[in-house]
C-alpha positions in Angstrom: 43.8 46.3 -41.1 40.1 45.8 -40.5 37.9 48.8 -40.7 36.2 49.4 -37.4 32.5 50.5 -37.3 31.1 53.0 -35.1 28.4 52.2 -32.5 25.9 53.7 -35.1 26.4 50.5 -37.2 23.2 48.4 -37.5 22.8 45.8 -34.8 20.3 43.1 -34.8 17.9 43.3 -31.8 15.6 40.2 -32.6 14.5 38.2 -35.5 11.1 36.6 -36.3 10.7 32.8 -36.2 10.3 31.7 -39.8 11.9 34.8 -41.3 14.8 34.1 -43.7 17.3 35.0 -41.0 15.8 32.5 -38.6 17.0 29.3 -40.5 20.3 27.6 -39.4 22.0 28.0 -42.9 21.3 31.7 -43.2 20.9 32.7 -39.6 21.5 36.1 -38.2 21.9 35.9 -34.5 20.6 38.5 -31.9 23.4 41.1 -31.4 25.0 40.5 -34.7 26.0 43.6 -36.8 25.1 44.2 -40.4 28.2 45.8 -42.0 27.1 45.9 -45.6 24.1 45.3 -47.9 24.9 44.1 -51.6 28.6 45.1 -51.2 27.9 48.7 -49.9 29.0 49.6 -46.4 26.2 51.0 -44.2 25.5 52.8 -41.0 22.4 53.5 -39.1 21.0 56.6 -40.8 17.9 57.9 -42.7 19.2 56.8 -46.1 19.1 53.1 -45.4 15.9 52.8 -47.4 17.9 53.4 -50.5 19.7 50.0 -50.1 16.5 48.0 -49.8 13.4 49.7 -51.3 12.1 48.8 -54.8 14.2 45.7 -55.2 11.1 43.5 -55.9 11.9 39.8 -55.6 15.8 40.3 -55.9 18.2 38.6 -53.4 20.0 40.7 -50.8 23.5 39.9 -49.7 24.4 41.0 -46.2 27.7 41.0 -44.6 27.3 39.9 -41.0 29.6 39.7 -38.0 29.3 39.3 -34.1 31.6 42.2 -33.9 31.5 45.7 -35.5 34.4 44.8 -38.0 35.0 42.8 -41.1 37.4 40.4 -39.7 35.7 37.0 -39.5 32.5 38.4 -41.1 30.3 36.0 -43.1 27.9 36.7 -46.2 24.3 35.5 -46.1 21.8 35.9 -48.9 18.1 36.2 -48.7 15.1 36.8 -51.1 13.0 39.7 -49.8 9.7 39.0 -48.3 6.6 40.7 -49.7 4.6 42.9 -47.4 1.7 40.3 -47.3 4.3 37.5 -46.4 5.8 39.7 -43.7 2.4 40.5 -42.3 1.5 36.8 -42.4 4.6 35.8 -40.6 4.0 38.6 -37.8 0.5 37.5 -37.5 1.2 33.8 -37.0 4.1 34.4 -34.6 1.8 36.6 -32.6 -1.0 34.1 -32.4 1.3 31.1 -31.6 2.7 33.3 -28.7 -0.6 34.1 -27.3 -1.8 30.4 -27.5 1.2 29.3 -25.7 0.8 31.9 -23.1 -2.9 30.8 -22.5 -2.0 27.2 -22.3 0.9 27.9 -19.9 -0.9 30.1 -17.7 -3.9 27.7 -17.4 -1.8 24.5 -17.1 -3.2 23.6 -20.5 -6.8 23.6 -19.3 -7.9 26.7 -21.5 -7.6 26.7 -25.3 -7.1 29.8 -27.5 -8.3 30.6 -31.0 -8.2 33.9 -33.0 -10.4 34.6 -35.9 -8.8 37.1 -38.1 -11.9 37.9 -40.3 -15.4 36.6 -41.0 -14.9 35.2 -44.6 -15.2 31.8 -46.1 -11.4 31.0 -45.6 -11.8 32.0 -42.0 -14.7 29.6 -41.5 -12.6 26.8 -42.9 -9.8 27.8 -40.7 -12.1 27.7 -37.8 -13.4 24.2 -38.6 -9.7 23.2 -39.0 -8.3 24.7 -35.9 -11.1 25.2 -33.4 -11.8 21.7 -32.3 -8.1 20.8 -32.4 -7.6 23.3 -29.7 -10.8 22.5 -27.9 -10.4 18.8 -27.4 -9.5 18.1 -23.9 -9.9 21.6 -22.7 -12.1 22.8 -19.9 -12.7 26.4 -21.4 -11.9 28.5 -24.4 -10.8 31.9 -25.3 -12.0 33.1 -28.8 -10.2 36.2 -29.8 -11.8 38.5 -32.5 -9.4 41.6 -32.0 -8.4 43.1 -35.2 -11.1 41.2 -37.0 -12.2 43.1 -40.1 -15.7 41.3 -40.4 -17.4 39.3 -43.0 -20.5 37.2 -42.7 -20.0 34.0 -40.9 -20.9 34.9 -37.3 -24.3 33.1 -37.4 -22.7 29.8 -38.7 -20.1 29.8 -36.0 -22.7 30.6 -33.1 -24.9 27.8 -34.5 -22.1 25.4 -34.2 -21.0 26.6 -30.7 -24.7 26.6 -29.5 -25.2 22.8 -30.3 -25.8 20.6 -27.1 -23.9 17.3 -27.2 -25.9 14.0 -27.1 -22.9 11.7 -26.9 -19.4 11.2 -28.0 -17.3 9.2 -30.3 -13.9 7.8 -29.4 -11.5 7.4 -32.4 -8.8 4.8 -32.0 -5.8 6.0 -30.0 -7.3 9.5 -29.7 -9.4 11.6 -27.4 -13.2 11.4 -27.5 -15.1 13.9 -29.7 -18.5 15.2 -28.9 -21.5 14.4 -31.3 -22.8 16.3 -33.0 -19.3 17.2 -34.3 -19.6 21.1 -33.8 -20.7 20.9 -30.1 -19.1 22.8 -27.2 -20.8 22.7 -23.7 -18.0 24.4 -21.7 -17.2 28.1 -20.9 -16.1 30.6 -23.4 -14.8 34.1 -23.2 -14.7 36.3 -26.3 -11.9 38.9 -26.3 -12.6 42.0 -28.6 -11.2 45.5 -29.0 -11.8 48.8 -30.7 -10.5 47.3 -33.9 -13.1 44.5 -34.0 -15.7 45.6 -36.5 -18.7 44.7 -38.6 -19.4 40.9 -38.3 -16.9 40.8 -35.6 -19.0 43.0 -33.5 -22.2 41.0 -34.2 -20.3 37.8 -33.2 -19.6 38.8 -29.5 -23.0 40.5 -29.2 -24.9 37.3 -30.4 -22.6 35.1 -28.2 -23.7 37.0 -25.2 -27.3 37.2 -26.3 -27.3 33.4 -26.6 -25.6 33.0 -23.1 -22.5 31.4 -24.7 -19.8 33.7 -23.6 -18.7 36.5 -21.5 -17.0 39.5 -23.3 -13.6 41.0 -22.4 -11.6 43.9 -23.8 -12.9 47.3 -25.2 -16.1 48.6 -26.8 -16.1 47.9 -30.6 -16.7 51.0 -32.9 -20.1 50.2 -34.2 -19.2 49.9 -37.8 -22.1 47.4 -38.6 -23.9 47.9 -41.8 -24.6 46.0 -45.0 -23.7 47.6 -48.2 -23.9 47.0 -52.0 -21.6 48.4 -54.6 -22.6 50.3 -57.7 -20.9 51.8 -60.8 -21.1 55.5 -61.5 -21.3 57.0 -65.0 -17.8 58.4 -64.8 -16.5 54.9 -64.2 -16.0 55.2 -60.5 -17.7 53.0 -57.9 -19.6 53.7 -54.6 -21.3 51.7 -51.9 -24.8 52.2 -50.6 -26.3 51.0 -47.2 -28.8 48.4 -47.9 -29.6 46.7 -44.5 -29.0 47.5 -40.8 -28.4 45.1 -37.9 -30.4 45.4 -34.7 -30.2 43.9 -31.2 -33.3 42.3 -29.8 -33.9 45.5 -27.7 -34.1 47.3 -30.8 -30.8 49.2 -30.6 -29.0 49.6 -33.9 -25.6 48.1 -33.9 -24.3 50.8 -36.3 -22.6 53.7 -34.3 -23.4 51.7 -31.1 -20.5 49.5 -30.4 -20.7 46.5 -28.3 -19.9 47.1 -24.6 -17.8 44.2 -23.1 -18.8 42.5 -19.8 -15.3 43.5 -18.4 -13.6 46.6 -19.9 -9.8 46.1 -20.1 -7.8 48.5 -22.1 -4.5 47.6 -23.7 -1.8 50.5 -23.9 0.8 51.0 -26.7 3.3 50.3 -24.1 1.6 46.9 -23.3 1.6 46.0 -27.0 5.3 46.8 -27.5 6.2 44.9 -24.4 4.1 41.9 -25.5 1.9 42.2 -22.3 -1.8 41.3 -22.9 -4.0 42.4 -19.9 -7.2 41.5 -21.9 -6.0 38.1 -22.3 -5.0 37.8 -18.7 -8.4 39.0 -17.6 -10.1 36.3 -19.9 -7.8 33.5 -18.3 -8.9 34.8 -14.8 -12.5 34.6 -15.6 -12.3 31.1 -17.2 -10.2 29.8 -14.3 -12.9 30.5 -11.8 -15.6 28.2 -10.4 -17.6 26.4 -13.1 -21.1 27.6 -13.3 -24.0 25.3 -12.2 -25.6 23.2 -15.0 -29.1 24.0 -16.0 -31.8 21.6 -14.8 -31.8 18.4 -16.8 -28.3 19.2 -18.4 -26.3 16.0 -19.0 -22.7 15.6 -17.8 -20.0 16.4 -20.4 -18.3 13.6 -22.2 -15.2 12.2 -20.5 
């Protein structure tokens, strides 16, 4: 007779697309029960970590069933993800969800792009992704929430501040503006209290150039250039070398950038996958198009 499991058995609430349990051959369905790990019966208690911690790159064997008993149970095997792999999976799924939300809410008229940091790889990602999502759009959300800084803000702003002088039309493709990195339409930059360093300079400069409205929460003011040095005991330290200042003379260090529209996001919003900051950005970009400056040419078709 099959052993019945109590309601305290582990039950799968959801899975991440792209995770090991997402693929058809090794799929764990929402609502399935996890009855055993590596041949050991389990229940939902504080000792679960003993089954899974410190296993490095070993495979795990899970006994899975739609019901909380072993009759008809199946075995699936997975190689564990590293913390970096799991974080990367979570990040890309979240960004894909936000992009789909923006496009759906705007009837595909507004594009969405997230910049995770301000390093060389992020600049390459911007070049690869930005104009893919900009082509054919009437406006753009550029999201720098949770961006931990770097030093590419000026490069991105110079690209976005270019004025198109024409366009090229590749065979069987949409027209593209010339020069290549040109964008003459509306932008909202979404930022929060976790956007810092160069991710504070970017929204500040976008607003100073008249390129974007800012939505979200004030940034923390963590803006300073530092250099590292070695100490005689072998440890290291960092010393401030340069400050960043706005045109009005205010120091960006300790004085965070204030959004044009302040919109908080609560932990409840985050857990429920609600995004009031993004909703406000869509609302602003869906409004009437601002009048063109005198002499400004019509955008490419």
